[in-house]
Structure formats: C-alpha cells, structure tokens
C-alpha positions in Angstrom: 194.2 -36.2 12.0 193.9 -33.2 9.7 195.6 -32.6 6.3 198.3 -30.4 7.9 199.3 -33.2 10.2 199.2 -35.8 7.4 201.4 -33.6 5.2 204.0 -33.2 8.0 204.2 -36.9 9.0 207.5 -38.6 8.3 207.2 -40.8 5.3 207.2 -44.1 7.3 204.3 -42.8 9.5 202.4 -41.6 6.5 202.8 -45.0 4.9 201.3 -46.6 8.0 198.3 -44.2 7.9 197.7 -45.1 4.2 198.1 -48.9 4.4 194.7 -49.6 5.9 193.1 -47.6 3.2 194.6 -49.7 0.3 197.3 -52.2 0.9 199.1 -51.5 -2.4 202.8 -50.4 -2.1 202.8 -48.6 -5.4 199.8 -46.5 -4.4 201.1 -45.8 -0.9 204.5 -44.6 -2.3 202.8 -42.4 -4.9 200.5 -40.7 -2.3 203.4 -40.2 0.2 205.6 -38.7 -2.5 202.8 -36.4 -3.7 202.7 -34.6 -0.3 202.2 -31.9 0.7 198.6 -31.5 -0.6 197.1 -28.0 -0.8 193.7 -29.2 0.4 191.8 -32.4 1.2 190.3 -32.5 -2.3 193.7 -32.6 -3.8 194.7 -35.4 -1.5 191.6 -37.4 -2.4 192.1 -36.8 -6.1 195.7 -38.0 -5.9 194.6 -41.0 -4.0 192.1 -41.9 -6.7 194.4 -41.0 -9.6 197.5 -42.7 -8.2 195.6 -46.0 -7.7 194.0 -46.2 -11.1 194.2 -48.7 -12.6 195.0 -51.4 -10.1 196.9 -54.4 -11.5 195.6 -58.0 -10.8 198.3 -58.7 -8.2 197.5 -55.4 -6.4 193.8 -56.3 -6.4 194.6 -59.7 -4.9 196.8 -58.2 -2.2 194.3 -55.5 -1.3 191.4 -58.0 -1.3 193.0 -60.1 1.5 191.9 -57.5 4.0 188.2 -57.4 3.1 185.5 -59.5 4.7 182.4 -60.7 2.9 179.7 -58.1 2.6 177.3 -58.5 5.4 179.8 -60.2 7.7 181.7 -58.5 10.6 185.4 -58.0 10.0 187.5 -60.1 12.3 190.2 -58.8 14.6 191.1 -55.3 15.8 193.2 -54.1 12.9 192.7 -50.7 11.3 191.3 -52.4 8.3 188.7 -54.3 10.4 187.7 -51.0 12.0 187.2 -49.3 8.6 185.2 -52.2 7.3 183.0 -52.3 10.4 182.2 -48.6 10.0 181.6 -48.9 6.3 179.1 -51.8 6.7 177.4 -50.2 9.7 175.1 -48.3 7.4 173.6 -51.6 6.4 172.0 -51.8 9.8 170.7 -55.1 11.2 170.0 -57.2 8.2 166.7 -59.1 8.1 166.8 -62.9 7.7 165.7 -62.7 4.0 168.5 -60.1 3.2 171.1 -62.1 5.2 170.1 -65.3 3.4 170.2 -63.7 0.0 173.6 -62.1 0.7 175.0 -65.4 1.9 173.8 -67.2 -1.2 175.0 -64.4 -3.4 178.4 -64.3 -1.7 178.7 -68.1 -2.2 177.7 -67.9 -5.9 180.1 -65.0 -6.5 183.0 -66.8 -4.8 182.3 -70.0 -6.9 182.3 -67.9 -10.0 185.2 -65.5 -9.4 187.2 -67.2 -6.7 187.3 -64.2 -4.3 184.9 -62.4 -2.0 182.4 -60.0 -3.5 183.7 -56.5 -2.9 181.6 -53.3 -3.1 181.8 -49.9 -1.5 179.1 -50.5 1.2 179.1 -46.9 2.5 176.0 -45.0 1.2 174.3 -48.1 -0.2 171.3 -50.0 1.0 171.3 -53.8 1.3 168.9 -53.9 -1.7 171.4 -51.9 -3.8 174.2 -54.1 -2.8 172.2 -57.2 -3.7 171.2 -55.7 -7.0 174.9 -54.9 -7.8 175.9 -58.4 -6.8 173.4 -60.0 -9.1 174.3 -57.6 -11.9 178.0 -58.3 -11.5 177.5 -62.1 -11.7 177.0 -61.6 -15.4 180.4 -59.9 -15.8 183.3 -61.5 -17.6 186.4 -62.1 -15.4 188.1 -59.1 -17.1 185.1 -56.8 -16.5 184.9 -57.9 -12.9 188.6 -57.3 -12.3 188.0 -53.7 -13.5 184.9 -53.3 -11.2 186.7 -54.7 -8.2 189.6 -52.3 -8.8 187.3 -49.4 -9.0 185.5 -50.5 -5.8 188.9 -50.7 -4.0 189.8 -47.2 -5.2 186.4 -45.8 -4.0 186.9 -47.5 -0.6 190.5 -46.2 -0.3 189.3 -42.6 -1.0 186.5 -42.9 1.5 188.9 -44.2 4.1 191.4 -41.5 3.5 188.7 -38.9 3.6 187.7 -40.2 7.0 191.3 -40.1 8.3 191.7 -36.5 7.1 188.5 -35.3 8.6 
C-alpha cells in the first residue's frame, strides 16, 4: 500500500492497518485523525510524535503481541508476520548466542516481569545481547521509558514497511 491509498482508506480500515504496528488505541486514533499526510516522512513523524510518551497501560497492552527476542512469533497474525521479518536479520543464531539470549530473557523477565523488547531490525545478535545486559541495570522507571521508546521505533518501522 502506498501513502495515497492509506490516506484514502475509510477510518475503520486505516485503524486495522495501524493496529499491528502498535496496539494502542490513543495512538491509532491520533494517526488516523492526522490524515491526509503530505508525504511518507510526515506520516512517520506523526506516528512517532503521536505515540510519545506511551503510558504504562499502553505499554502493557502493546507488549502482549511481542515474542521473546530470538524466538519465532506464534500464529499467522499481522503482528507475528511483522515480528518474524524484524527478527529475520538476526539469521540463524549459534548455540552460544541462543543460550545467552535465553538466559538473558529469563533474567530480564524475572527482573521486570515482562519479555525483553528491542527493535531487532538493523541490529546484530551481539548488539542485542549488549543492550539486554545494559538494560538489566535500569530502574523500573528507566526501563519503562526504554520499552516505550522501543515500541515507538518498532511502530514507525512497521508503518514505513506498510507504506513502501
């Protein structure tokens, strides 16, 4: 779909296009209401600006659609397809990396009571592991901010892919 098509969609259809990007009603409504966009950059800027900052309840809702990093998303939903594409750049993970990610995911979940979320697109497994280790030192409040920022980055990347 290109931007012209997105701009012309009825509001209900535009909402359904956006929901797999970031399942946050406030954000979806703001982006739909901001149409028509002059260009793709304006749409992506609105997507980033309208999401920021995400509230704790919005983060919890959006997180329910994200698998553990390094694990294949389950099902055939649009969210699962996006996640699979985003993590495809990680390639086949070696046993050492897979073991370290599994241990890191487990430690993170014990510490923060949710899956570790990071924009995987454009990152190597080593970068992801480094970020996971760094973020383990975050306070809960700092981690909430980082998770919100990662969700917004993921939403913008997904929307960019839809509008390409």
